[in-house]
N, C-alpha and C positions, 0 to 999 in steps of 0.2 A: 155346359153346352145344350142350347134350346134344341127342341125337337126339329125346327125348320132348319137350323144349322147343320145339324146331324145329317138330316135328308139331303140338304144341298151338297154337303161335302161327299156323301155316298154317290149321288148321281153325278157329279163333277168328276169323281175318280172313274166312274164307268165311262163317261164320255171321253176321258183322257186316255183310257186304256189302250194298249196295243190291239186288243181284240177289236175294239170298235174302230180303230184307225184301219186296220186291215179289212174290216167288213166294208166300210165306207170306200175304200180304194178298190176293192173288187167290185163294187156296185157301179163305180165309175167306168170300168172297163166293160162290165156286162151290158151296160147301156148302149154301148157301140153296136149291138144287135138290134137296135130299134129300126123301124122301117123309114126313118127320115134322116137327113143328112145334118150333122152338127156343124155349127160355125167353124171357121178355121181358128178363131181365137180360142174357142172351147177346146179344140183338138190340140192347139198348141199348148195349153195348160195341162192337159192330160199328157202330152209328150214329156213335159218337164218332170212329171212324176214316175215316168216309166222306169222299171228296174230290170225287167227280163225281155228277152227277145220276142216271147210270145205277146207280151204287151204292145211293142213297137209294131209287130206284125198285125195286131188287132186294129190299130189305128190305120195302117195301109189297107187292110181288107176293107174296113169301113169306107175309105175315100175311093177305093176301086169299084166297089159295089155301086157307087152313084157316078162314076166316072169325073169324080171332082177335080182330078189331078189336071184338067185342062185349064183350070183357073190358077192364076199366079200364086195366090196365097195358100192354096192347098198344094200346089207344086213345091212351094218352098218347104213345107212340112215333109213331103215326101222325100225331098232332096236331103233335109236334116236327118231323117231316119235311116236312109240309105247310107250316108256318110257315117252315121253312128255304128251301123251293123257291119259294113263292109269296108 
């Protein structure tokens, strides 16, 4: 095995690791604290990856911070979360 193949294999293993996937997932929810509103399509994709009540609530908090639920696309996300949690 050449040095390039060995390095490629090592870095690919790291990229595929559970640790890295968890880190990327955490970053995705941490970015909801940014001072600007994310698009409804982005929030929808984050919604699909939610696993805990806190993650769903972080999406709601993000939308409420900007009064985004006045817009139909955000209201639909809010309704999906509420239906999921209650």
